[in-house]
Structures are given as structure tokens and as C-alpha cells.
FIGU-855591 format. One record per residue (C-alpha): residue number from 1; residue in one letter; x, y, z. Coordinates in pm, 1 decimal. Example, Ala and Ser with C-alpha at 12.3 -4.5 7.8 and 13.67 -1.06 7.14 Angstrom:
// residues 2
R   k r       px       py       pz
R   1 A   1230.0   -450.0    780.0
R   2 S   1367.0   -106.0    714.0
// end
This chain:
// residues 157
R   k r       px       py       pz
R   1 X     78.1   -369.6   -512.4
R   2 X   -174.3   -630.2   -683.3
R   3 X    104.2   -951.7   -538.6
R   4 X     97.1   -794.7   -203.1
R   5 X   -312.3   -826.3   -200.7
R   6 X   -293.8  -1172.0   -274.1
R   7 X     32.0  -1225.2    -89.2
R   8 X   -201.2  -1097.9    239.2
R   9 X   -549.5  -1333.0     79.2
R  10 X   -282.5  -1603.0     82.8
R  11 X   -219.0  -1576.5    461.0
R  12 X   -560.0  -1523.3    577.3
R  13 X   -597.4  -1850.1    362.4
R  14 X   -353.0  -2018.0    564.9
R  15 X   -530.9  -1889.5    850.7
R  16 X   -842.1  -2026.7    778.7
R  17 X   -699.0  -2359.1    693.2
R  18 X   -522.6  -2404.6    978.9
R  19 X   -825.0  -2376.8   1146.5
R  20 X   -581.3  -2053.3   1397.0
R  21 X   -599.5  -1671.1   1311.6
R  22 X   -327.3  -1594.0   1586.3
R  23 X    -97.0  -1366.2   1511.2
R  24 X    223.2  -1586.2   1491.3
R  25 X      0.9  -1816.0   1230.0
R  26 X    -56.8  -1518.5   1043.0
R  27 X    302.5  -1408.2    998.7
R  28 X    382.4  -1745.8    947.4
R  29 X    121.4  -1771.9    636.9
R  30 X    251.3  -1417.1    517.0
R  31 X    601.3  -1544.6    540.6
R  32 X    474.7  -1919.1    347.1
R  33 X    299.9  -1712.2     87.6
R  34 X    591.7  -1427.7     -0.5
R  35 X    821.6  -1787.4      1.3
R  36 X    545.5  -1897.7   -232.2
R  37 X    519.6  -1610.9   -481.0
R  38 X    896.4  -1585.7   -475.1
R  39 X    920.5  -1895.1   -638.4
R  40 X    628.8  -1864.6   -901.8
R  41 X    724.8  -1460.4   -959.5
R  42 X    765.3  -1530.8  -1345.8
R  43 X    462.6  -1717.8  -1411.2
R  44 X    242.8  -1408.3  -1218.3
R  45 X    451.9  -1137.2  -1352.7
R  46 X    616.4   -970.6  -1022.9
R  47 X    997.9  -1022.1  -1070.7
R  48 X   1035.7   -731.0   -815.3
R  49 X    784.9   -793.2   -605.2
R  50 X   1021.9   -918.8   -312.9
R  51 X   1321.9   -667.8   -396.9
R  52 X   1025.0   -367.2   -373.8
R  53 X    899.4   -523.9    -17.5
R  54 X   1284.5   -471.5     77.8
R  55 X   1296.6   -143.2    -59.6
R  56 X   1004.4    -10.5     97.1
R  57 X   1098.6   -181.8    444.6
R  58 X   1463.8      6.7    386.7
R  59 X   1302.6    367.8    319.0
R  60 X   1071.2    290.5    607.1
R  61 X   1392.9    206.5    819.4
R  62 X   1573.8    517.7    661.5
R  63 X   1294.9    746.8    757.2
R  64 X   1263.2    632.6   1131.5
R  65 X   1648.0    673.6   1147.2
R  66 X   1668.3   1013.2   1051.3
R  67 X   1319.1   1132.3   1289.3
R  68 X   1569.8   1040.4   1563.0
R  69 X   1861.0   1227.7   1429.1
R  70 X   1662.6   1505.6   1362.9
R  71 X   1437.6   1495.2   1675.0
R  72 X   1765.3   1457.6   1873.5
R  73 X   1936.6   1808.8   1700.7
R  74 X   1606.3   2005.4   1764.7
R  75 X   1622.6   1907.9   2104.0
R  76 X   1972.6   2006.2   2133.3
R  77 X   1873.8   2318.2   1990.1
R  78 X   1569.5   2403.1   2217.3
R  79 X   1797.8   2341.4   2535.3
R  80 X   2100.1   2510.6   2437.8
R  81 X   2174.0   2844.3   2587.9
R  82 X   2251.4   2977.7   2284.8
R  83 X   2032.0   2950.1   2001.6
R  84 X   2190.3   3053.2   1687.8
R  85 X   1935.4   2899.8   1417.4
R  86 X   1867.1   3055.8   1084.7
R  87 X   1530.6   2944.2    995.2
R  88 X   1413.1   2976.2    620.7
R  89 X   1253.4   2841.4    296.0
R  90 X   1500.2   2659.4     25.2
R  91 X   1395.2   2528.4   -298.7
R  92 X   1449.3   2179.5   -338.6
R  93 X   1468.9   2042.8   -704.3
R  94 X   1306.3   1725.2   -743.6
R  95 X   1417.9   1461.1   -950.3
R  96 X   1093.4   1191.2   -884.5
R  97 X    848.3   1278.3  -1141.6
R  98 X    525.6   1123.1  -1039.6
R  99 X    260.7   1261.6   -764.0
R 100 X    231.5   1007.4   -560.2
R 101 X    643.8    998.2   -494.6
R 102 X    606.5   1389.0   -455.1
R 103 X    353.9   1376.3   -197.8
R 104 X    556.4   1098.2    -51.5
R 105 X    846.3   1262.6    -10.4
R 106 X    688.6   1553.7     95.3
R 107 X    519.4   1370.1    374.8
R 108 X    837.4   1242.4    471.1
R 109 X   1023.0   1569.9    495.5
R 110 X    674.0   1724.8    687.4
R 111 X    694.5   1440.5    935.8
R 112 X   1082.7   1468.0    974.7
R 113 X   1157.6   1748.6   1316.2
R 114 X   1290.3   2082.7   1177.4
R 115 X   1171.3   2037.9    837.5
R 116 X    879.1   2159.4    642.3
R 117 X    727.8   2120.3    317.3
R 118 X    550.8   2451.1    209.4
R 119 X    443.1   2352.9   -156.2
R 120 X    543.5   2211.3   -501.7
R 121 X    593.3   2437.0   -843.1
R 122 X    316.7   2440.2  -1076.4
R 123 X    550.3   2253.4  -1306.3
R 124 X    615.2   1976.8  -1054.4
R 125 X    991.9   2061.6  -1053.6
R 126 X   1018.1   2228.8   -725.5
R 127 X    961.1   2149.6   -380.2
R 128 X    979.0   2451.2   -148.7
R 129 X   1119.7   2374.7    209.8
R 130 X   1098.9   2557.1    528.6
R 131 X   1406.4   2447.0    785.4
R 132 X   1409.5   2504.5   1105.6
R 133 X   1820.7   2608.4   1029.8
R 134 X   1842.8   2675.1    724.9
R 135 X   2230.2   2823.1    753.6
R 136 X   2365.4   2562.5    485.9
R 137 X   2045.3   2495.7    268.3
R 138 X   2281.9   2299.2     -1.8
R 139 X   2362.5   2068.8    279.0
R 140 X   2015.0   2020.8    346.9
R 141 X   1939.2   1946.8      3.6
R 142 X   2214.2   1686.8    -61.9
R 143 X   2060.2   1526.0    287.6
R 144 X   1701.8   1480.8     95.3
R 145 X   1867.5   1392.5   -235.3
R 146 X   2095.7   1127.0   -126.9
R 147 X   1834.7   1002.6    124.2
R 148 X   1469.1   1007.1    100.0
R 149 X   1461.6   1096.1   -271.9
R 150 X   1713.2    812.9   -381.3
R 151 X   1502.4    523.0   -175.0
R 152 X   1200.7    651.6   -281.4
R 153 X   1325.9    632.4   -630.8
R 154 X   1459.7    297.5   -564.2
R 155 X   1159.7    169.8   -442.4
R 156 X    909.6    250.4   -651.3
R 157 X   1038.3    281.6  -1005.6
// end
């Protein structure tokens, strides 16, 4: 996180030095400072900065893909003449352990249409999720484990 702040600061300094605070110049300064930090990563103890940035971007991409897919599924459910859904709550065993990771996972699930994070157990090992169609809770658990939770572990370990 410190390297990201340094990267932003270097981009702002770039814009100040060049005398142009346009969006394109700020983006160029950000990319230039990212490249520079990548060159000196061993000296600043940031070996995983670029890798983490790509993994966080991958998590964001997965979220938008899942958002579109689940929004489509919910829209199809709503307009279908025969509504055959079985709403319910299922327990999801967590493999992420830090509060930040649990909160991020719960929020990603809640922001996805058709699902809602209800509660986290006191021991922080189980997340309770409400699904609009809980006819196959095991498939929903697999989707979360193979999707959001895996990407969170990759990005923040």
C-alpha cells in the first residue's frame, strides 16, 4: 500500500514537473512511476507490487463479470412466466482469515444481484449467505470458493 501511495505521489510530481495536469499526462506519469518502482523493487522491498496490482485488477474484472452474469440470471427469473425459485440461507465455510478479506468477500457477495451476506459467525469461520435461488447450495459454495474467495486470497496474501 505504501508503494501505491509513492506511485501516486510520483505521478503528481511528474505532472508538476512537466507543467501539465491533464488526465493523459497523469496516467503517463503513473505508468512511468510504476515502471520505475518495478526497476528498483528490491531496494524498496516491494517485490510483489506489480503482481498484486494485476491480481487486484483481476479481482475487479471477476466482480464485473459476475455482476453482469448474475444480473442477467435475476432478470430472466423475474420476467419468466413460471417462477420456480427456492430462496434460502446457506452457510459458507471461510478460508480467508483477516477481517479485511472477510469484509471484502461479504461485500462482493452482497453487491452481486441475487445474493446477500447475512452474518459472520463469532469465530469468523462461517459466512451466512442468502440466495434468491438456493436449490443447489453446494454449487453456490463452489462458485464463491472458486471465484471471489480464490481471487481475494491471490491478491492479498
